[in-house]
N, CA, C and O atoms as a GROMACS GRO file, in nm:
protein
  416
    1MET      N    1  -3.899  -2.024  -1.218
    1MET     CA    2  -3.829  -2.141  -1.264
    1MET      C    3  -3.823  -2.144  -1.416
    1MET      O    4  -3.724  -2.192  -1.473
    2THR      N    5  -3.925  -2.094  -1.482
    2THR     CA    6  -3.924  -2.094  -1.628
    2THR      C    7  -3.817  -2.000  -1.683
    2THR      O    8  -3.761  -2.026  -1.789
    3ASN      N    9  -3.788  -1.891  -1.612
    3ASN     CA   10  -3.681  -1.801  -1.656
    3ASN      C   11  -3.547  -1.873  -1.658
    3ASN      O   12  -3.466  -1.850  -1.748
    4MET      N   13  -3.522  -1.959  -1.562
    4MET     CA   14  -3.397  -2.034  -1.557
    4MET      C   15  -3.387  -2.127  -1.676
    4MET      O   16  -3.279  -2.141  -1.734
    5GLN      N   17  -3.494  -2.191  -1.712
    5GLN     CA   18  -3.491  -2.283  -1.824
    5GLN      C   19  -3.463  -2.210  -1.954
    5GLN      O   20  -3.393  -2.262  -2.041
    6ILE      N   21  -3.517  -2.091  -1.970
    6ILE     CA   22  -3.496  -2.014  -2.093
    6ILE      C   23  -3.350  -1.968  -2.099
    6ILE      O   24  -3.288  -1.972  -2.206
    7LEU      N   25  -3.295  -1.924  -1.987
    7LEU     CA   26  -3.158  -1.875  -1.985
    7LEU      C   27  -3.059  -1.988  -2.012
    7LEU      O   28  -2.957  -1.965  -2.077
    8LEU      N   29  -3.086  -2.105  -1.964
    8LEU     CA   30  -2.994  -2.216  -1.978
    8LEU      C   31  -3.014  -2.293  -2.108
    8LEU      O   32  -2.933  -2.378  -2.144
    9ASN      N   33  -3.120  -2.265  -2.176
    9ASN     CA   34  -3.149  -2.334  -2.300
    9ASN      C   35  -3.048  -2.294  -2.408
    9ASN      O   36  -3.028  -2.174  -2.431
   10GLY      N   37  -2.984  -2.390  -2.473
   10GLY     CA   38  -2.894  -2.361  -2.583
   10GLY      C   39  -2.749  -2.338  -2.541
   10GLY      O   40  -2.667  -2.306  -2.627
   11ILE      N   41  -2.716  -2.353  -2.414
   11ILE     CA   42  -2.577  -2.337  -2.369
   11ILE      C   43  -2.531  -2.470  -2.311
   11ILE      O   44  -2.604  -2.537  -2.238
   12LYS      N   45  -2.411  -2.507  -2.346
   12LYS     CA   46  -2.358  -2.634  -2.296
   12LYS      C   47  -2.312  -2.615  -2.152
   12LYS      O   48  -2.279  -2.504  -2.109
   13VAL      N   49  -2.310  -2.724  -2.079
   13VAL     CA   50  -2.272  -2.721  -1.938
   13VAL      C   51  -2.129  -2.671  -1.923
   13VAL      O   52  -2.102  -2.591  -1.833
   14ASN      N   53  -2.038  -2.716  -2.008
   14ASN     CA   54  -1.898  -2.672  -2.000
   14ASN      C   55  -1.886  -2.521  -2.022
   14ASN      O   56  -1.808  -2.454  -1.954
   15GLU      N   57  -1.963  -2.468  -2.118
   15GLU     CA   58  -1.961  -2.324  -2.145
   15GLU      C   59  -2.013  -2.246  -2.025
   15GLU      O   60  -1.959  -2.141  -1.990
   16LEU      N   61  -2.118  -2.297  -1.964
   16LEU     CA   62  -2.176  -2.232  -1.847
   16LEU      C   63  -2.075  -2.231  -1.731
   16LEU      O   64  -2.056  -2.128  -1.666
   17LEU      N   65  -2.011  -2.344  -1.706
   17LEU     CA   66  -1.911  -2.352  -1.600
   17LEU      C   67  -1.793  -2.259  -1.627
   17LEU      O   68  -1.740  -2.196  -1.535
   18GLN      N   69  -1.753  -2.250  -1.753
   18GLN     CA   70  -1.643  -2.160  -1.789
   18GLN      C   71  -1.681  -2.015  -1.763
   18GLN      O   72  -1.602  -1.939  -1.708
   19LYS      N   73  -1.802  -1.975  -1.801
   19LYS     CA   74  -1.850  -1.839  -1.778
   19LYS      C   75  -1.857  -1.809  -1.628
   19LYS      O   76  -1.817  -1.701  -1.585
   20ILE      N   77  -1.907  -1.902  -1.550
   20ILE     CA   78  -1.915  -1.884  -1.405
   20ILE      C   79  -1.775  -1.868  -1.347
   20ILE      O   80  -1.751  -1.782  -1.262
   21GLY      N   81  -1.682  -1.952  -1.392
   21GLY     CA   82  -1.543  -1.943  -1.346
   21GLY      C   83  -1.481  -1.808  -1.378
   21GLY      O   84  -1.411  -1.751  -1.295
   22GLN      N   85  -1.505  -1.758  -1.498
   22GLN     CA   86  -1.452  -1.628  -1.538
   22GLN      C   87  -1.508  -1.516  -1.452
   22GLN      O   88  -1.434  -1.427  -1.410
   23LEU      N   89  -1.637  -1.522  -1.424
   23LEU     CA   90  -1.699  -1.419  -1.339
   23LEU      C   91  -1.643  -1.423  -1.198
   23LEU      O   92  -1.617  -1.318  -1.138
   24ILE      N   93  -1.624  -1.542  -1.145
   24ILE     CA   94  -1.568  -1.555  -1.010
   24ILE      C   95  -1.426  -1.502  -1.005
   24ILE      O   96  -1.390  -1.428  -0.914
   25ASP      N   97  -1.344  -1.539  -1.105
   25ASP     CA   98  -1.205  -1.489  -1.110
   25ASP      C   99  -1.202  -1.337  -1.119
   25ASP      O  100  -1.121  -1.272  -1.053
   26GLU      N  101  -1.290  -1.282  -1.199
   26GLU     CA  102  -1.296  -1.136  -1.216
   26GLU      C  103  -1.333  -1.069  -1.084
   26GLU      O  104  -1.272  -0.970  -1.046
   27LYS      N  105  -1.433  -1.121  -1.016
   27LYS     CA  106  -1.477  -1.062  -0.889
   27LYS      C  107  -1.369  -1.075  -0.782
   27LYS      O  108  -1.346  -0.980  -0.706
   28ILE      N  109  -1.305  -1.188  -0.774
   28ILE     CA  110  -1.198  -1.208  -0.675
   28ILE      C  111  -1.081  -1.115  -0.707
   28ILE      O  112  -1.022  -1.057  -0.616
   29GLY      N  113  -1.048  -1.101  -0.834
   29GLY     CA  114  -0.940  -1.011  -0.875
   29GLY      C  115  -0.969  -0.867  -0.836
   29GLY      O  116  -0.879  -0.796  -0.792
   30ASN      N  117  -1.093  -0.822  -0.852
   30ASN     CA  118  -1.131  -0.686  -0.817
   30ASN      C  119  -1.122  -0.663  -0.667
   30ASN      O  120  -1.093  -0.552  -0.623
   31ILE      N  121  -1.147  -0.765  -0.589
   31ILE     CA  122  -1.141  -0.752  -0.444
   31ILE      C  123  -0.997  -0.752  -0.396
   31ILE      O  124  -0.962  -0.672  -0.309
   32GLN      N  125  -0.912  -0.838  -0.450
   32GLN     CA  126  -0.776  -0.855  -0.400
   32GLN      C  127  -0.682  -0.742  -0.440
   32GLN      O  128  -0.599  -0.702  -0.358
   33HIS      N  129  -0.692  -0.690  -0.559
   33HIS     CA  130  -0.594  -0.592  -0.606
   33HIS      C  131  -0.589  -0.465  -0.521
   33HIS      O  132  -0.480  -0.425  -0.483
   34PRO      N  133  -0.702  -0.400  -0.489
   34PRO     CA  134  -0.690  -0.279  -0.408
   34PRO      C  135  -0.631  -0.307  -0.270
   34PRO      O  136  -0.554  -0.226  -0.219
   35THR      N  137  -0.665  -0.419  -0.209
   35THR     CA  138  -0.612  -0.452  -0.077
   35THR      C  139  -0.462  -0.472  -0.082
   35THR      O  140  -0.390  -0.418   0.002
   36GLN      N  141  -0.415  -0.547  -0.180
   36GLN     CA  142  -0.271  -0.569  -0.193
   36GLN      C  143  -0.199  -0.439  -0.220
   36GLN      O  144  -0.089  -0.417  -0.170
   37LYS      N  145  -0.259  -0.353  -0.300
   37LYS     CA  146  -0.196  -0.225  -0.333
   37LYS      C  147  -0.183  -0.139  -0.207
   37LYS      O  148  -0.077  -0.082  -0.183
   38ASN      N  149  -0.289  -0.130  -0.129
   38ASN     CA  150  -0.284  -0.050  -0.008
   38ASN      C  151  -0.184  -0.104   0.092
   38ASN      O  152  -0.112  -0.027   0.156
   39GLN      N  153  -0.177  -0.236   0.107
   39GLN     CA  154  -0.085  -0.295   0.202
   39GLN      C  155   0.059  -0.273   0.159
   39GLN      O  156   0.146  -0.249   0.243
   40SER      N  157   0.085  -0.280   0.030
   40SER     CA  158   0.223  -0.263  -0.014
   40SER      C  159   0.266  -0.117  -0.007
   40SER      O  160   0.386  -0.089  -0.005
   41ASN      N  161   0.172  -0.025  -0.004
   41ASN     CA  162   0.205   0.117   0.006
   41ASN      C  163   0.244   0.157   0.146
   41ASN      O  164   0.312   0.258   0.163
   42LEU      N  165   0.204   0.082   0.246
   42LEU     CA  166   0.235   0.116   0.384
   42LEU      C  167   0.357   0.038   0.430
   42LEU      O  168   0.364  -0.084   0.414
   43ILE      N  169   0.452   0.110   0.489
   43ILE     CA  170   0.572   0.043   0.539
   43ILE      C  171   0.595   0.081   0.684
   43ILE      O  172   0.553   0.187   0.730
   44SER      N  173   0.661  -0.007   0.755
   44SER     CA  174   0.681   0.009   0.899
   44SER      C  175   0.793   0.109   0.927
   44SER      O  176   0.866   0.149   0.836
   45ARG      N  177   0.805   0.148   1.053
   45ARG     CA  178   0.912   0.238   1.096
   45ARG      C  179   1.048   0.177   1.066
   45ARG      O  180   1.140   0.246   1.022
   46LYS      N  181   1.060   0.048   1.091
   46LYS     CA  182   1.187  -0.021   1.069
   46LYS      C  183   1.226  -0.017   0.920
   46LYS      O  184   1.342   0.004   0.886
   47GLU      N  185   1.127  -0.039   0.834
   47GLU     CA  186   1.153  -0.036   0.690
   47GLU      C  187   1.193   0.104   0.643
   47GLU      O  188   1.280   0.119   0.558
   48VAL      N  189   1.128   0.206   0.699
   48VAL     CA  190   1.162   0.344   0.663
   48VAL      C  191   1.304   0.376   0.708
   48VAL      O  192   1.380   0.438   0.634
   49SER      N  193   1.338   0.335   0.830
   49SER     CA  194   1.472   0.364   0.881
   49SER      C  195   1.579   0.294   0.797
   49SER      O  196   1.686   0.350   0.773
   50ARG      N  197   1.550   0.173   0.752
   50ARG     CA  198   1.644   0.102   0.664
   50ARG      C  199   1.656   0.172   0.528
   50ARG      O  200   1.765   0.188   0.473
   51LEU      N  201   1.540   0.213   0.474
   51LEU     CA  202   1.536   0.279   0.344
   51LEU      C  203   1.614   0.411   0.346
   51LEU      O  204   1.689   0.441   0.253
   52LEU      N  205   1.597   0.488   0.453
   52LEU     CA  206   1.664   0.618   0.463
   52LEU      C  207   1.802   0.608   0.527
   52LEU      O  208   1.877   0.706   0.532
   53LYS      N  209   1.834   0.489   0.577
   53LYS     CA  210   1.961   0.465   0.646
   53LYS      C  211   1.978   0.560   0.765
   53LYS      O  212   2.080   0.627   0.781
   54ILE      N  213   1.872   0.562   0.848
   54ILE     CA  214   1.874   0.643   0.969
   54ILE      C  215   1.828   0.557   1.085
   54ILE      O  216   1.773   0.449   1.065
   55SER      N  217   1.850   0.604   1.206
   55SER     CA  218   1.808   0.530   1.325
   55SER      C  219   1.660   0.558   1.353
   55SER      O  220   1.602   0.653   1.300
   56LEU      N  221   1.600   0.473   1.436
   56LEU     CA  222   1.459   0.493   1.473
   56LEU      C  223   1.438   0.624   1.549
   56LEU      O  224   1.339   0.693   1.524
   57PRO      N  225   1.530   0.662   1.642
   57PRO     CA  226   1.512   0.793   1.707
   57PRO      C  227   1.518   0.910   1.608
   57PRO      O  228   1.444   1.007   1.623
   58THR      N  229   1.604   0.901   1.507
   58THR     CA  230   1.611   1.005   1.405
   58THR      C  231   1.481   1.008   1.325
   58THR      O  232   1.430   1.116   1.294
   59LEU      N  233   1.428   0.893   1.291
   59LEU     CA  234   1.301   0.885   1.221
   59LEU      C  235   1.191   0.952   1.303
   59LEU      O  236   1.108   1.025   1.250
   60HIS      N  237   1.192   0.926   1.432
   60HIS     CA  238   1.093   0.988   1.522
   60HIS      C  239   1.107   1.140   1.519
   60HIS      O  240   1.008   1.212   1.511
   61ASP      N  241   1.231   1.188   1.524
   61ASP     CA  242   1.255   1.333   1.521
   61ASP      C  243   1.208   1.394   1.389
   61ASP      O  244   1.146   1.501   1.389
   62TRP      N  245   1.236   1.327   1.277
   62TRP     CA  246   1.196   1.378   1.148
   62TRP      C  247   1.043   1.381   1.136
   62TRP      O  248   0.986   1.473   1.077
   63THR      N  249   0.979   1.280   1.192
   63THR     CA  250   0.833   1.275   1.189
   63THR      C  251   0.775   1.387   1.275
   63THR      O  252   0.681   1.456   1.236
   64LYS      N  253   0.832   1.404   1.392
   64LYS     CA  254   0.785   1.507   1.485
   64LYS      C  255   0.804   1.647   1.428
   64LYS      O  256   0.721   1.736   1.450
   65SER      N  257   0.913   1.668   1.353
   65SER     CA  258   0.940   1.800   1.294
   65SER      C  259   0.863   1.824   1.164
   65SER      O  260   0.865   1.935   1.111
   66GLY      N  261   0.795   1.721   1.113
   66GLY     CA  262   0.714   1.739   0.993
   66GLY      C  263   0.782   1.702   0.863
   66GLY      O  264   0.724   1.720   0.756
   67LEU      N  265   0.903   1.652   0.869
   67LEU     CA  266   0.971   1.611   0.746
   67LEU      C  267   0.904   1.488   0.684
   67LEU      O  268   0.902   1.474   0.562
   68LEU      N  269   0.851   1.401   0.768
   68LEU     CA  270   0.779   1.282   0.723
   68LEU      C  271   0.645   1.276   0.793
   68LEU      O  272   0.629   1.326   0.905
   69THR      N  273   0.548   1.214   0.727
   69THR     CA  274   0.415   1.199   0.785
   69THR      C  275   0.392   1.052   0.819
   69THR      O  276   0.409   0.964   0.735
   70SER      N  277   0.351   1.028   0.943
   70SER     CA  278   0.322   0.890   0.985
   70SER      C  279   0.172   0.873   1.000
   70SER      O  280   0.097   0.970   1.013
   71TYR      N  281   0.130   0.748   0.998
   71TYR     CA  282  -0.011   0.713   1.013
   71TYR      C  283  -0.023   0.604   1.118
   71TYR      O  284   0.045   0.502   1.111
   72ARG      N  285  -0.109   0.627   1.215
   72ARG     CA  286  -0.131   0.528   1.320
   72ARG      C  287  -0.248   0.440   1.278
   72ARG      O  288  -0.358   0.489   1.254
   73ILE      N  289  -0.221   0.312   1.269
   73ILE     CA  290  -0.325   0.214   1.238
   73ILE      C  291  -0.323   0.114   1.352
   73ILE      O  292  -0.233   0.030   1.360
   74GLY      N  293  -0.421   0.123   1.438
   74GLY     CA  294  -0.421   0.041   1.559
   74GLY      C  295  -0.306   0.085   1.647
   74GLY      O  296  -0.295   0.202   1.682
   75SER      N  297  -0.222  -0.008   1.683
   75SER     CA  298  -0.106   0.024   1.766
   75SER      C  299   0.020   0.044   1.683
   75SER      O  300   0.127   0.069   1.738
   76ARG      N  301   0.008   0.033   1.552
   76ARG     CA  302   0.125   0.043   1.464
   76ARG      C  303   0.137   0.182   1.404
   76ARG      O  304   0.037   0.249   1.379
   77ILE      N  305   0.260   0.225   1.383
   77ILE     CA  306   0.288   0.350   1.315
   77ILE      C  307   0.347   0.313   1.180
   77ILE      O  308   0.450   0.246   1.171
   78LEU      N  309   0.279   0.358   1.074
   78LEU     CA  310   0.320   0.323   0.938
   78LEU      C  311   0.340   0.449   0.856
   78LEU      O  312   0.292   0.557   0.890
   79TYR      N  313   0.412   0.433   0.747
   79TYR     CA  314   0.441   0.543   0.655
   79TYR      C  315   0.401   0.500   0.515
   79TYR      O  316   0.410   0.382   0.481
   80LYS      N  317   0.358   0.596   0.434
   80LYS     CA  318   0.327   0.566   0.295
   80LYS      C  319   0.458   0.570   0.217
   80LYS      O  320   0.530   0.670   0.221
   81LEU      N  321   0.487   0.463   0.146
   81LEU     CA  322   0.611   0.451   0.071
   81LEU      C  323   0.628   0.566  -0.027
   81LEU      O  324   0.737   0.622  -0.038
   82ALA      N  325   0.523   0.601  -0.098
   82ALA     CA  326   0.531   0.708  -0.197
   82ALA      C  327   0.568   0.841  -0.131
   82ALA      O  328   0.646   0.918  -0.186
   83GLU      N  329   0.513   0.868  -0.012
   83GLU     CA  330   0.545   0.992   0.059
   83GLU      C  331   0.689   0.993   0.107
   83GLU      O  332   0.754   1.097   0.104
   84VAL      N  333   0.739   0.879   0.152
   84VAL     CA  334   0.878   0.871   0.196
   84VAL      C  335   0.970   0.896   0.078
   84VAL      O  336   1.065   0.973   0.089
   85GLU      N  337   0.941   0.831  -0.034
   85GLU     CA  338   1.023   0.850  -0.154
   85GLU      C  339   1.017   0.994  -0.204
   85GLU      O  340   1.118   1.050  -0.247
   86GLU      N  341   0.898   1.052  -0.197
   86GLU     CA  342   0.881   1.191  -0.240
   86GLU      C  343   0.959   1.287  -0.150
   86GLU      O  344   1.018   1.383  -0.198
   87SER      N  345   0.958   1.261  -0.020
   87SER     CA  346   1.030   1.348   0.072
   87SER      C  347   1.180   1.342   0.048
   87SER      O  348   1.251   1.440   0.070
   88ILE      N  349   1.228   1.227   0.004
   88ILE     CA  350   1.371   1.213  -0.025
   88ILE      C  351   1.407   1.300  -0.146
   88ILE      O  352   1.508   1.369  -0.145
   89THR      N  353   1.325   1.295  -0.250
   89THR     CA  354   1.356   1.369  -0.372
   89THR      C  355   1.331   1.518  -0.356
   89THR      O  356   1.399   1.598  -0.421
   90GLN      N  357   1.237   1.558  -0.273
   90GLN     CA  358   1.205   1.700  -0.257
   90GLN      C  359   1.306   1.773  -0.170
   90GLN      O  360   1.334   1.891  -0.193
   91ARG      N  361   1.361   1.707  -0.073
   91ARG     CA  362   1.451   1.771   0.021
   91ARG      C  363   1.594   1.728  -0.005
   91ARG      O  364   1.621   1.613  -0.039
   92ASP      N  365   1.682   1.822   0.010
   92ASP     CA  366   1.824   1.794  -0.004
   92ASP      C  367   1.880   1.778   0.137
   92ASP      O  368   1.923   1.876   0.198
   93PHE      N  369   1.879   1.656   0.188
   93PHE     CA  370   1.926   1.633   0.323
   93PHE      C  371   2.077   1.650   0.327
   93PHE      O  372   2.150   1.591   0.247
   94LYS      N  373   2.122   1.730   0.420
   94LYS     CA  374   2.265   1.757   0.432
   94LYS      C  375   2.321   1.677   0.548
   94LYS      O  376   2.247   1.612   0.622
   95LYS      N  377   2.450   1.682   0.563
   95LYS     CA  378   2.517   1.611   0.672
   95LYS      C  379   2.462   1.657   0.805
   95LYS      O  380   2.427   1.774   0.823
   96PHE      N  381   2.455   1.564   0.897
   96PHE     CA  382   2.409   1.596   1.030
   96PHE      C  383   2.518   1.674   1.104
   96PHE      O  384   2.637   1.651   1.086
   97GLN      N  385   2.472   1.765   1.186
   97GLN     CA  386   2.564   1.838   1.272
   97GLN      C  387   2.524   1.810   1.416
   97GLN      O  388   2.411   1.772   1.445
   98ARG      N  389   2.618   1.830   1.502
   98ARG     CA  390   2.592   1.807   1.644
   98ARG      C  391   2.474   1.895   1.687
   98ARG      O  392   2.468   2.014   1.658
   99GLY      N  393   2.381   1.831   1.756
   99GLY     CA  394   2.265   1.906   1.808
   99GLY      C  395   2.146   1.908   1.714
   99GLY      O  396   2.051   1.981   1.738
  100GLY      N  397   2.148   1.831   1.609
  100GLY     CA  398   2.031   1.827   1.522
  100GLY      C  399   2.069   1.805   1.378
  100GLY      O  400   2.179   1.759   1.347
  101PHE      N  401   1.975   1.838   1.289
  101PHE     CA  402   1.999   1.817   1.147
  101PHE      C  403   1.968   1.944   1.072
  101PHE      O  404   1.892   2.028   1.120
  102ASN      N  405   2.025   1.958   0.957
  102ASN     CA  406   1.996   2.070   0.868
  102ASN      C  407   1.928   2.015   0.746
  102ASN      O  408   1.964   1.908   0.696
  103HIS      N  409   1.831   2.086   0.697
  103HIS     CA  410   1.769   2.047   0.571
  103HIS      C  411   1.738   2.172   0.492
  103HIS      O  412   1.714   2.279   0.549
  104ALA      N  413   1.737   2.159   0.363
  104ALA     CA  414   1.714   2.276   0.276
  104ALA      C  415   1.569   2.308   0.270
  104ALA      O  416   1.529   2.403   0.202
   0.00000   0.00000   0.00000
């Protein structure tokens, strides 16, 4: 108990509350940012199909052939946005032909 009295001696109550508030904000900020970042990096099949302007069956085919990588989280299939964007820039997707697709 004497340690508490020494630590609190010479500091005003408002200053102490402000310091506590700053520490709480900092800790909450450190917890929330990585979670929000990870959630925003993962996009659904529907979002990928809209982004690439392809159908869901085509997305399935591209994933199965290895053009895109999917991640199963529970019962959901998600894609990393950065990987989808990277696959677009790395590959020169050409017009579809009957019976499948061509890619460089």
